[in-house]
N, C-alpha and C positions, 0 to 999 in steps of 0.2 A: 603535756597540755589537753588541751578537749580545744576541737577541727573549729568553736566560733575564736575560739583566743589565742590561738593562732593565730585566724587571719584578720582578727584587731591590729597581735603584733605586726605583720604583714604588715597592714598598713601602716602606723605610726609611723614604721619603718622608712618604707616607700616615701609617708611626706615628709618624714625629716630629711632624707638622704636629695628632696627634690627640694624643697626648701631650702639647705647647704646650697646647690647648685647655681639656684636663681642669687642666692649670696654675691659665688662667685662672679659667675657672668656677667651681677654689677655694679662689680669694683668697691660690696656692701664691705665681707669678709675678706681681707688680701690672701691669699693664700703664698705669691710669692715676697723678696724684700722689693723693694722701693728703696736704693742704694746711693742714688745721683742724681747731680740734677746741669747741669747751664742753660742759662732761661739769657737770653737775646733781647731784649725792649728799643728797637727801634722808636720816637719820640717826632713826628711832623708837626709841624702847623695844625690838623685836624687830623690825627690815626693815629692812633700804635702799633707796632709791627710786631710779634711775640715771635720766637723762631724757639720753641726747646727742646734737648735734649736730655731725654730718662734711662739710667738706665736701673734693668729688672735683674733680678736673679733667680732662679729656681732652686732654692735650702732642698730640694730634698728628690728622690734615686728614680724618681719616675714623672716624666710626660704634663707641667700642667697649662688647660687653659687661665687664664683671671681675667677677666672679666673690670677696665677701669673705666671711668669715667669722668671728663677732664672739665674741670670749672671754672668759670669765666665770670668776670667784675658783669655786672648786666644793669644798669637801669636809666635815667631818663635820659643823662646827658653820654652814657656811655653804654649803645645800643649792639645788641650780640654779630659779631662776621655771618655776614651771608653765605662762609666755609672753614669747615677746619682741613688741612690736609693732614695726616697722618700716615708717618710711613715709616720701613723698618729703615734701618744704617748698620750699616758697616763701621763693625768698634776702630775699625784701623787710619778707613781715607772719611769717613762721619757722610761716604754718599750715600743717597735714597737706592733703595737694595729694592724694593714694593712699597706699595702702596696700601694702604692699613682698611680696607670699608667701617668708617662710621654711620648709628644712625644718632636721630635725633632723639628723647626722651622728654618731652616736656619741653626746658629752655640747657639739655645738658648733654654735651656731643659723650657716645658711649662709641668704647671699639674691644677686642679681645686679642691679646698676646698670646699665641705658644711659647712657649720654653722646653726645649730638650732637660732631663733631664739631670740636675747638678749644672744647666746653660745661661746664658745670659743674653739679652736682650737689648741691643741700642734702639730706643725708638723717641722719632722727632714727630712735634706737632706743632704744629705753621697755620697763624691766621693773624689779620687786617681789623682793627677795629677801630666806628670814626667815635674822636672822644671831640662831645661840643665843647667842651671848656676846658684850657689848659693843665688837666690833669686826670690822671692813673692810675689804673695799680695794677698791678700782680701778684698775685693770691693763695702764699706759701704756708699758712698754717691748714692748709691739705691735706698735708702730711703729718697729720699731727694724725689720723685712722692705721696709722701705719707700727704704729702701735715706736717706732723708734726713730731714731737719727739717723737726717743720711747723713753719709761717710762723710761730701763733700759738695758742696753745691760751689758751684761760681755766678756769679752775677753781673749784667752788661747793658748800659745802659748810653743807647749813641743817638746821640742830638742831630737829629739835621736839618738845616734852618729854622731850632728854636735854641733857644739857651736854658738850662738844665734850673730850676729854684729852690730847690728842696729836693732831698731823698727822706725818708719814715729808716733807711740805715746809712749810715754814711759811707759816703764814695770815694774813691782815688783816681783821680787823672785827669790828665790835660785834657785828650778829647772823644777818648770813650769812657766813662763812668762808668769804676764797676767795685764791685767786693767780692768777698769769698769768703768760705766758712767752713768749720768744720769739725764732724759730730753738729749737728744745727739743728734741731726741733724748735721751728721757728715758731714765736708769740704774737706774733704780727703780720697784718702784711704786707708789701714793700709797695709802699704810697709814693708821689710824686708825679709835679708838677714844674713846667713852661713858662714861658712868656714866648711869643715868634716871633720870627726877629734879630 
């Protein structure tokens, strides 16, 4: 192969590797597996507090760093939170081990998680969001780009000073309303509404 052809091939290869790394860094091309989540939404008269625990598994025999974006419903009635706290959680106790730095690109928080070879990480994301009307949503269909269903999803709605009036998924429980799904590929968002008092 002539020298110019080798240079062109090397340039194309370098561009492909760079593009692949960018796709990983921004969570567009998932390398790890998103296997489980436990979402607790506390509903107050004028706010929604989300505490999400997410389990990621690395199926590869080498360490992997996965970029992740965290989609949050935002519109005129639900402004983006001022801050999003991302931590690594201890799988046994659920306690925070360390804070994971986040950055915002546009309106979406991004963070990166390093997983050891064949390893698992438990990541917790917390934020509080204003609700200018008595309705809210948690975005579930963002599971679809992972191209495989969640092994398990647990979803808990905790009313504080409000009465829950509707949910797009049927809820169980007298005090805290919840639902659990196995092999779950959501086809709609979790929307809910409440009345004050």
